[in-house]
Structure formats: structure tokens, C-alpha cells
C-alpha positions in Angstrom: 56.3 -28.8 64.6 53.5 -27.2 62.6 50.8 -29.7 61.6 49.2 -29.7 58.3 45.5 -29.5 58.6 43.7 -32.5 57.3 41.4 -31.9 54.3 37.9 -33.0 54.8 34.7 -32.7 52.9 34.0 -32.4 49.2 37.0 -30.1 48.7 39.4 -32.9 49.6 38.1 -35.3 47.0 37.2 -33.9 43.5 34.2 -35.3 41.9 34.2 -37.4 38.7 33.1 -34.4 36.7 36.2 -32.5 37.9 38.7 -35.2 36.9 39.8 -34.7 33.2 39.2 -37.6 30.9 42.1 -39.7 29.7 43.8 -38.0 26.8 41.8 -34.8 27.2 43.5 -31.4 26.8 43.7 -29.7 30.2 41.8 -26.4 30.6 43.9 -23.4 29.6 46.4 -25.4 27.7 46.9 -24.3 24.1 47.4 -27.1 21.6 49.4 -26.1 18.6 47.9 -26.6 15.2 49.1 -29.7 13.3 51.8 -29.2 10.6 50.8 -29.0 7.0 50.0 -32.4 5.6 49.5 -33.9 9.0 47.2 -36.9 9.2 43.6 -36.7 10.2 42.4 -38.5 13.3 42.0 -42.2 12.9 39.5 -44.6 14.5 40.8 -46.7 17.4 39.9 -50.2 18.0 37.2 -50.8 20.6 38.6 -50.7 24.1 41.8 -48.9 23.1 42.1 -45.3 24.4 43.0 -42.4 22.2 46.7 -42.3 22.1 48.8 -39.1 22.7 47.9 -35.6 23.6 47.7 -34.2 20.1 44.4 -34.7 18.3 46.0 -36.3 15.2 47.8 -39.5 14.6 49.3 -41.3 11.6 47.1 -43.7 9.8 47.5 -47.4 10.5 50.3 -49.0 8.5 49.2 -51.2 5.6 52.3 -53.4 5.3 51.5 -57.1 5.7 53.2 -57.5 9.1 51.8 -54.4 10.8 48.4 -54.9 9.2 48.0 -58.4 10.7 49.2 -57.2 14.2 46.4 -54.6 14.2 43.7 -57.0 13.0 41.8 -58.3 16.1 39.3 -60.4 14.2 35.6 -60.9 15.2 34.5 -61.4 18.7 32.6 -64.4 19.9 31.9 -67.4 17.8 30.9 -67.9 14.1 27.2 -67.6 13.4 25.3 -70.9 13.0 24.0 -69.9 9.6 27.5 -69.4 8.3 28.4 -72.9 9.4 25.4 -74.3 7.6 26.2 -72.4 4.5 29.8 -73.6 4.5 28.6 -77.2 4.9 26.2 -76.8 2.0 28.9 -75.3 -0.2 31.3 -78.0 0.7 28.9 -80.7 -0.2 28.0 -79.0 -3.5 31.6 -78.6 -4.4 32.7 -82.1 -3.6 29.7 -83.5 -5.5 29.4 -81.4 -8.6 32.7 -79.8 -9.4 34.9 -82.9 -9.7 34.3 -83.1 -13.5 36.0 -82.2 -16.7 33.0 -80.2 -18.0 32.1 -76.8 -16.7 28.5 -75.8 -16.7 25.8 -74.8 -14.2 27.7 -76.8 -11.6 30.3 -74.0 -11.3 27.7 -71.4 -11.3 25.7 -73.1 -8.6 28.6 -73.6 -6.3 30.2 -70.2 -6.7 26.9 -68.3 -6.3 26.1 -70.4 -3.3 29.5 -69.6 -1.7 29.1 -65.9 -2.3 25.5 -65.8 -1.0 26.4 -67.9 2.1 28.8 -65.1 3.1 26.7 -62.2 1.9 23.7 -63.1 4.1 26.0 -62.7 7.1 25.9 -59.0 6.6 26.7 -57.5 3.2 25.2 -54.2 4.5 28.4 -53.8 6.4 29.9 -52.6 3.1 29.0 -49.5 1.2 27.0 -49.3 -2.1 30.1 -49.4 -4.2 31.3 -52.7 -2.7 27.8 -54.1 -3.0 27.8 -53.4 -6.7 31.2 -55.1 -7.0 29.6 -58.1 -5.3 26.8 -58.2 -7.8 29.4 -58.0 -10.6 31.2 -61.0 -9.1 27.9 -62.9 -9.1 27.2 -62.1 -12.8 30.7 -63.3 -13.7 29.9 -66.7 -12.1 27.2 -67.2 -14.7 29.8 -67.4 -17.5 30.5 -71.2 -17.0 26.8 -71.8 -17.8 27.0 -69.8 -21.1 30.2 -70.7 -22.9 32.4 -73.8 -23.4 35.8 -72.0 -23.7 37.9 -73.3 -20.8 40.3 -70.3 -20.6 37.4 -67.9 -20.6 35.6 -69.7 -17.8 38.7 -69.9 -15.7 39.5 -66.2 -16.2 35.9 -65.1 -15.3 35.9 -67.3 -12.2 39.3 -65.9 -11.1 38.0 -62.4 -11.6 34.9 -63.2 -9.6 37.1 -64.6 -6.8 39.3 -61.5 -6.8 36.3 -59.1 -6.8 34.7 -61.0 -3.9 38.0 -60.9 -1.9 38.3 -57.1 -2.5 34.7 -56.6 -1.2 35.2 -58.8 1.8 38.4 -57.2 3.0 36.7 -53.7 2.5 39.4 -52.8 0.0 39.8 -49.1 -0.8 43.5 -48.2 -1.4 46.1 -49.6 -3.7 47.6 -51.8 -1.0 44.3 -53.7 -0.7 44.3 -54.7 -4.3 47.3 -57.1 -4.2 46.7 -58.1 -0.5 43.0 -58.9 -0.8 43.4 -62.6 -1.8 46.3 -63.3 0.6 44.4 -61.8 3.5 41.5 -64.0 2.7 43.8 -67.0 2.9 45.1 -65.9 6.3 41.5 -65.4 7.4 40.9 -69.0 6.5 43.5 -70.1 9.0 42.4 -67.7 11.7 38.8 -68.7 11.3 39.5 -72.2 12.7 39.3 -71.0 16.3 36.3 -68.8 15.5 34.6 -71.9 14.0 35.7 -74.1 16.9 34.0 -71.8 19.4 30.8 -72.0 17.4 30.9 -75.8 17.2 31.6 -76.1 20.9 28.6 -74.0 21.8 26.1 -75.9 19.7 24.2 -78.6 21.6 23.4 -81.8 19.9 19.7 -82.0 18.8 17.4 -84.6 20.4 17.6 -88.1 18.8 20.6 -87.2 16.7 21.9 -90.7 16.9 18.7 -92.1 15.6 18.7 -89.7 12.7 22.2 -90.6 11.8 21.7 -94.3 12.0 18.4 -94.2 10.0 19.8 -91.8 7.4 22.9 -93.9 6.9 21.0 -97.2 6.5 18.6 -95.5 4.1 21.3 -94.2 1.9 23.1 -97.5 1.7 19.9 -99.4 0.8 19.0 -96.8 -1.8 22.4 -97.1 -3.5 22.3 -100.8 -3.6 18.7 -101.1 -4.9 19.3 -98.2 -7.4 22.5 -99.9 -8.7 20.6 -103.2 -9.2 17.7 -101.6 -11.0 20.1 -99.6 -13.2 21.8 -102.8 -14.3 18.5 -104.4 -15.0 17.2 -101.7 -17.4 19.2 -99.5 -19.8 16.6 -96.7 -19.8 16.6 -96.4 -16.1 20.4 -96.5 -16.1 20.5 -93.6 -18.5 18.2 -91.6 -16.3 20.3 -92.4 -13.2 23.5 -91.5 -15.0 22.0 -88.1 -16.0 20.7 -87.3 -12.5 23.3 -88.8 -10.1 26.9 -87.6 -10.3 29.3 -90.3 -11.4 31.4 -91.0 -8.3 34.2 -93.6 -8.0 35.8 -94.8 -4.8 39.2 -93.6 -5.9 37.9 -90.0 -6.3 36.4 -89.8 -2.8 39.6 -88.4 -1.1 40.0 -85.7 -3.8 36.3 -84.8 -3.6 36.6 -84.6 0.2 39.6 -82.3 0.0 37.9 -80.1 -2.6 34.7 -79.8 -0.4 36.7 -78.9 2.7 38.6 -76.2 0.8 35.4 -74.7 -0.4 33.9 -74.7 3.1 37.0 -73.2 4.4 36.8 -70.3 1.9 33.2 -69.6 3.0 34.3 -69.5 6.7 37.2 -67.2 5.7 34.9 -64.9 3.9 32.6 -64.7 6.9 35.5 -64.0 9.2 36.9 -61.1 7.2 33.4 -59.7 6.4 32.6 -59.6 10.1 35.9 -58.0 11.1 38.0 -56.7 8.1 41.5 -55.4 8.6 42.1 -51.8 9.3 43.5 -50.2 6.1 45.4 -46.9 6.1 43.8 -43.9 4.5 46.2 -44.1 1.6 46.0 -40.3 0.9 48.6 -39.1 3.3 51.1 -41.9 2.8 52.5 -40.6 -0.5 55.5 -38.3 -0.2 55.0 -35.0 -2.2 58.2 -34.2 -4.1 59.4 -31.1 -5.9 58.2 -30.6 -9.5 61.6 -31.4 -10.9 61.5 -35.0 -9.8 58.2 -35.8 -11.6 57.9 -33.0 -14.1 61.2 -33.8 -16.0 60.4 -37.5 -16.6 56.9 -36.5 -17.7 58.1 -33.9 -20.1 60.8 -36.2 -21.6 58.3 -38.9 -22.2 56.0 -36.3 -23.9 58.8 -35.3 -26.3 59.7 -38.9 -27.2 56.1 -39.8 -28.0 55.7 -36.6 -30.0 58.8 -37.4 -32.0 57.6 -40.9 -32.7 54.2 -39.7 -33.8 55.7 -37.1 -36.2 58.1 -39.6 -37.8 55.7 -42.5 -38.0 52.5 -40.5 -38.8 52.3 -41.9 -42.4 53.0 -45.5 -41.3 50.7 -45.3 -38.2 47.6 -43.9 -39.9 48.2 -44.9 -43.6 46.1 -47.5 -45.3 47.0 -50.9 -46.7 49.0 -49.4 -49.6 51.2 -47.5 -47.1 51.7 -50.2 -44.6 52.0 -53.2 -46.9 54.5 -51.6 -49.2 57.9 -50.9 -47.8 61.3 -51.9 -47.0 61.3 -55.7 -47.0 59.5 -55.9 -43.7 56.3 -57.8 -44.1 53.0 -56.4 -43.0 52.5 -59.3 -40.6 55.9 -58.6 -38.9 55.3 -54.9 -38.7 51.8 -55.3 -37.3 52.7 -57.9 -34.7 55.9 -56.1 -33.5 54.5 -52.6 -33.6 51.2 -53.5 -31.9 53.0 -55.2 -29.0 55.3 -52.3 -28.5 52.5 -49.8 -28.5 50.6 -51.9 -25.9 53.7 -51.8 -23.6 54.1 -48.1 -24.1 50.4 -47.6 -23.1 50.9 -49.6 -19.9 54.1 -47.7 -19.0 52.3 -44.4 -19.5 49.4 -45.6 -17.3 51.8 -46.4 -14.5 53.7 -43.1 -15.0 50.6 -41.0 -14.7 49.6 -42.8 -11.5 53.1 -42.3 -10.0 53.3 -38.7 -11.0 49.9 -37.8 -9.5 50.9 -39.2 -6.2 54.2 -37.2 -6.2 52.7 -33.9 -7.2 51.7 -31.5 -4.4 48.1 -30.4 -5.0 48.5 -27.6 -2.5 50.8 -25.7 -4.9 48.9 -24.1 -7.8 52.0 -24.1 -10.0 52.6 -27.8 -9.6 49.0 -28.5 -10.2 49.0 -26.6 -13.5 52.2 -28.2 -14.6 50.8 -31.7 -14.0 47.6 -30.8 -15.9 49.6 -29.6 -18.9 52.2 -32.3 -19.1 49.8 -35.0 -18.1 47.1 -33.9 -20.5 49.5 -33.8 -23.4 50.7 -37.3 -22.5 47.1 -38.6 -22.3 46.3 -37.2 -25.8 49.5 -38.6 -27.2 48.9 -42.0 -25.8 45.3 -42.1 -27.0 46.7 -41.4 -30.5 49.0 -44.4 -30.0 46.1 -46.5 -29.0 44.0 -45.6 -32.0 46.9 -46.3 -34.4 47.6 -49.6 -32.7 44.0 -50.7 -32.9 43.8 -49.6 -36.6 47.1 -51.5 -37.3 45.7 -54.7 -35.8 42.4 -54.2 -37.7 44.3 -54.0 -41.0 46.3 -57.0 -40.1 43.2 -59.1 -39.2 41.5 -58.0 -42.5 44.5 -59.3 -44.4 45.3 -62.5 -42.5 42.2 -63.4 -40.5 41.1 -63.2 -36.9 42.5 -65.2 -34.0 41.6 -65.3 -30.3 45.0 -63.9 -29.3 44.7 -61.0 -31.6 41.2 -60.1 -30.4 42.2 -60.4 -26.8 45.3 -58.2 -27.2 43.2 -55.6 -29.0 40.6 -55.7 -26.2 43.4 -55.3 -23.6 44.7 -52.3 -25.4 41.2 -50.7 -25.4 40.9 -51.5 -21.7 44.2 -49.8 -21.1 43.0 -46.7 -23.0 39.9 -46.4 -20.8 42.0 -47.0 -17.7 44.2 -44.2 -18.8 41.2 -41.9 -19.1 40.1 -42.9 -15.6 43.5 -42.0 -14.1 43.5 -38.7 -15.8 39.9 -37.9 -14.7 40.6 -38.9 -11.2 43.6 -36.6 -10.8 41.8 -33.8 -12.6 38.8 -34.1 -10.4 40.9 -34.6 -7.2 39.3 -37.9 -6.4 42.4 -39.9 -6.5 41.3 -41.9 -3.5 38.6 -43.4 -5.7 41.1 -44.6 -8.3 41.8 -48.1 -6.9 38.1 -48.9 -6.8 37.6 -47.4 -10.3 40.3 -49.6 -11.8 39.1 -52.7 -10.0 35.5 -52.0 -11.2 36.7 -51.4 -14.8 38.7 -54.7 -14.7 35.5 -56.6 -13.6 33.5 -54.9 -16.4 36.1 -55.8 -18.9 36.0 -59.4 -17.9 32.2 -59.4 -18.0 32.3 -58.0 -21.5 34.5 -60.9 -22.6 32.3 -63.4 -20.8 29.1 -62.2 -22.4 30.4 -62.4 -26.0 33.1 -65.1 -25.9 36.1 -64.2 -28.0 36.1 -67.6 -29.7 32.6 -67.1 -30.9 33.4 -63.6 -32.1 36.5 -64.8 -33.9 34.6 -67.7 -35.7 31.8 -65.3 -36.8 34.3 -62.7 -38.1 36.3 -65.4 -40.0 33.1 -66.8 -41.6 32.1 -63.3 -42.7 35.6 -62.7 -44.1 35.3 -66.0 -46.0 32.0 -64.8 -47.6 33.9 -61.8 -48.9 37.3 -63.1 -49.8 37.0 -66.9 -49.9 39.8 -67.3 -47.4 39.4 -69.1 -44.0 41.6 -71.2 -41.7 39.2 -74.0 -40.7 42.1 -75.9 -39.2 42.5 -73.2 -36.6 38.7 -72.9 -35.9 38.0 -76.5 -35.3 40.7 -76.6 -32.6 38.6 -74.1 -30.5 35.8 -75.0 -28.2 32.1 -75.6 -29.1 31.6 -71.9 -29.0 32.6 -71.8 -32.7 30.1 -74.4 -34.0 27.1 -72.0 -34.6 29.4 -69.9 -36.8 30.7 -72.9 -38.7 27.2 -73.9 -39.4 26.8 -70.9 -41.7 29.5 -72.0 -44.1 28.6 -73.2 -47.6 28.6 -76.9 -48.5 30.7 -79.0 -48.6 33.0 -76.9 -46.4 30.3 -76.8 -43.7 30.0 -80.6 -43.5 33.8 -81.0 -43.5 34.3 -78.5 -40.7 31.4 -79.8 -38.5 32.4 -83.4 -39.0 35.9 -82.5 -37.9 34.6 -80.9 -34.7 32.2 -83.8 -34.1 35.1 -86.3 -34.3 37.4 -84.6 -31.9 37.2 -87.6 -29.6 38.5 -90.0 -32.3 40.5 -88.1 -34.9 41.2 -84.4 -35.1 40.6 -84.1 -38.9 38.8 -86.4 -41.3 41.6 -88.4 -42.8 40.2 -88.7 -46.4 36.5 -88.5 -47.1 33.4 -88.0 -45.2 31.5 -91.3 -44.9 28.0 -91.9 -43.7 29.1 -93.1 -40.3 27.5 -91.2 -37.4 29.7 -88.5 -35.7 31.5 -89.5 -32.6 30.6 -87.0 -29.9 31.2 -86.8 -26.2 28.3 -88.2 -24.1 25.6 -85.7 -23.2 26.2 -83.5 -20.3 24.5 -84.4 -17.0 22.0 -81.9 -15.6 24.6 -80.4 -13.2 27.0 -79.7 -16.1 24.6 -78.3 -18.7 26.1 -75.6 -20.8 24.3 -73.3 -23.2 27.1 -73.3 -25.8 27.5 -77.1 -25.8 23.7 -77.5 -26.0 23.6 -75.3 -29.1 26.5 -77.2 -30.6 24.9 -80.5 -30.1 21.7 -79.3 -31.8 23.8 -78.2 -34.8 25.8 -81.4 -35.0 22.7 -83.6 -34.7 21.6 -82.2 -38.0 24.9 -83.0 -39.8 24.5 -85.9 -42.3 27.9 -87.0 -43.5 27.9 -88.5 -47.0 25.0 -86.4 -48.3 27.3 -84.6 -50.7 29.1 -87.6 -51.9 32.7 -88.6 -51.1 34.4 -85.2 -50.4 38.2 -85.1 -49.7 38.1 -82.8 -46.7 41.8 -82.7 -46.3 42.3 -81.4 -49.8 39.4 -79.0 -49.4 40.7 -77.5 -46.2 44.3 -77.3 -47.4 43.2 -75.3 -50.4 42.0 -72.5 -48.3 44.4 -69.8 -47.1 45.1 -69.8 -43.4 45.6 -67.0 -40.9 48.8 -68.3 -39.3 51.1 -65.5 -40.4 
């Protein structure tokens, strides 16, 4: 039998340099080019080798299920500074936010929560996301400026949404609706991350002595402070302004509120350190033939053109055109027509976004068709927006301003700018930036509302209208927040005193029942330092100067009823 000679020496065992790396293309092997529209290489998680032989792979899926499976989370334990920040935010929230009055307490706690997470490493995000974070911080200032409850709630929700978008490193459309849910999931997953950090922290020296001494000192301070407050009314007023009013029955609710706030801070740190891996978003849209998107776009163009031609006189005519007519009142026509035009603008905005994702930019013919049909549709829709805003303006000039009318008009203007952003993004071929553009524009719109307060704008506009026409709906204005009081202070007597007296007595009776008497106005007790609000402070300064009875016995009910309202 012939023996096979044994291999010896270096030739028998190749060196490490001669062994091809895992996933590398062997020498001499020709790799075919990727097909048209194939995905670009995607980053792998640390420790996971590059999959496959071909140098491309589909982007990671962004559906909730697959997104969570590919989300490893941060390594190690939570940083100690994050734990301290979460504890501080929890204490502030449980102590200052359990109140019916919003003021600097909401600003302090929300800003503290954002900064507690930001110091963990906001530089992990790009400049655009950092600007969104600054925008969220500015929105948190609104509770310190205005008294309007719905405006404060809207700005705080906007700040929370912007913060969540920044923390999850949102970029595509899928990250817009999933940002807040992912932050909630991060709160659950951060429990183990936090537990590892707590387990690794050694107790400081003499911790027991500190706790016993601190607890005894707090108890003694509370007892002595309560006794001194009951002995002197002046000291009691100072204590009530400085120390939050806490009742035993509120402690469980305050504790839950503080724990939830601390959990949000930990969730923010978790997702900031290790955000989920979003897909690229560009290659996921299926490009379709021009017939599937061009025909709907063209038909919508024709319908809007027909509407503009038929309604040109009605849409752009003046009062004499719109008010005269066929039995339909101007109020009905303005309300119904404006609402329908807003819906049309919203539909067109969605249609343009959908069409741009279906058009194949690699085909010059499709690109030109989209530019023509889409450009015509944008121009037509802008004409609808102008006509809708003018219709609402004529309506408000005839029947007065309300918060709802101003907000809807502002939303229509916001839609018009969003429409221009969509058109510019597709025209400039930067559609990947569109989600961030829309999110930024939403934050800017909220900030604009928060800086001016629609209630203050409405009150000022109605007072100016009263100076010109003698018509005003005071009953409507006094039901708003304290934001309207500086405008009501500009009214002529005795209407000014009647309106301000009605606002000042909201705790006792909504409207003065008969005549203004010299009794002092019944106001809510002054805000404590942690709930100070600029609008309420200005309102208190105005109401302190109101002297009921100086104009004699005035029948406020008859006076207010004699004025034409704006309820149509």
C-alpha cells in the first residue's frame, strides 16, 4: 500500500494571514453587482459578524416586534449620576406637581427631567436632534407664562413628544408614532439596568447615623414649625407660601407621581444610551408604475380646479358676495366651508407624501410627471388655504373671535406650510429629511401658540372690535382663563368694572347677579412660590385696582345682555 507522505513544516499549516476572514470574498471569485434598488450595507451590532457573502443586506425592520428583538439595550449598569437625577426629579414631582395650579413648578420639574437625561450624553445625537431638545426645553417654559390649562397641557405634551423623538434617535416616519411607546418599553427594561447599578453601589460610611439624624431633625422641625405657625398668623402665611401644602391622604398619590417621573428619567437614560436600530426608510417604499399614483393625482387636480372655477366668486368675494345669497347664512357657510377646506388640505398633504414614495426617481419621465401634477396640486391647495383663511377672517369680523376659530385658522396655516415642506423635500430629493422637518415644524407651531396664548389674542381682538363696532361677547370672555384680564382692563367704564368683577368672583358666582356693590372681590388665594405664573400675577395686579361701586349701582346683567355676542 502506498503511503501518503506526512506534511511537515510551514506548508502543512497556513498562517493566520493566509486564512481568509469570516465573510470575506475568496481571491479570484467575482461577486455580481447588486440589483437596481438593492439596499446599502447596514451596520451590525457589536460582536455579530457580517452576515452573508454578498456585500449588501436589507435594512433592519422597523415593525414593533422585530424592532424590539434587535434592540440589545445598554451594557453594564446605569450611571450613578442618572440615578441621582431620577431621584431629584421624583422628589420635585411628588412635592411640587400635586396641585391644581400650573406655574414654575411644571417648568422646574420638566426641565430638570430633560437635563437629568441630557447630561448623560446628549452629544450622542446630531445637531438637528439637539435643536429639537432645546425646542422641547423652551416649550416647558409655557406653564410659567400663561394660565390657559389646555395650552399648558398641549405644550407639555409637545415637549414630551419631542423629547421622546430625540431620545429614540428618530429619523424615519416609523419613529414618529413609535417614539413614545418605545420610551414606555424602555422604562420597563431599565429596571434591570437600574438594579445592577444599585447593587454595585456600596453604602457610604455612617449612613445609618445620617438617616437617623436626618429623620429626627425633620420630625422636630415639622412639629416646631406647626406650633409656631399656629401661634402667629404672619409666620403661618410665610410658611404656607414657602412650604407645599401636603395632606396625609395625598401621600400615596404623591409617591406614585414621583416614582413615575423617576421612571421616565431612567427610561430616557436607557434609550439615550442604546437607542433602537431604525431602518433606513428610503429603500422600504415600493416604487410603482406611474399609472398607480399619477391617475389619482391628476383626478384630484381636476376636481380642485373645477371647484375653484365654480366657487371663485364665493371664495374670494367680499362681504356683499358672501353674505348675500340663497338662504344660507354667512355663519353656516363660513363654518361648513372652512372645515371642509381644512380636511381637503389634510388629504392633499397625505396624498403628496404617498405619491412621492411611490414615484420612481430613477425614471426621468416619472419625475417630471410628479413635478407637474404635484406642483399644480400644491398651487391649487394653497389657493384653497388662502380662501379658507379669508373666509374665516370675514366671519370673525362679523361675529367676533373665539379660541376655537383662531386655533382652527392656525392649524390651516400650519398645514399650508407643511404642504410646502413636503413639496420642497420631494423637489430637492431630500425626502429622508421630511419626518424631521414635519416634527420640527410641529414643535415650532406649538411654540408660537405658547408664546402668544390664543385666549389673550382673542380677548385683545374682541376688545379692538368693540372699540370699532360696539359689539362684544363679555359672557364668553369671562369664562376663559386669567390670560384675558389685561385685555378686559382696556374696556370703557362701566363695562370694564362689570367684566373684571365677574372674573374676580369666579369662585363665588359666575356673573354679578344684579348690581356691583362695594364688597371686595372674591379671588383665589395667592399662588405659592412654586406655582407662580406670569399671567395670573398680571391678572391679580389688574384686579387689585378694581373698585366696585365707584360708578354707582350698575346692572351688569342688563349691560352685558345688551351687547351682541359672538355665538353664531
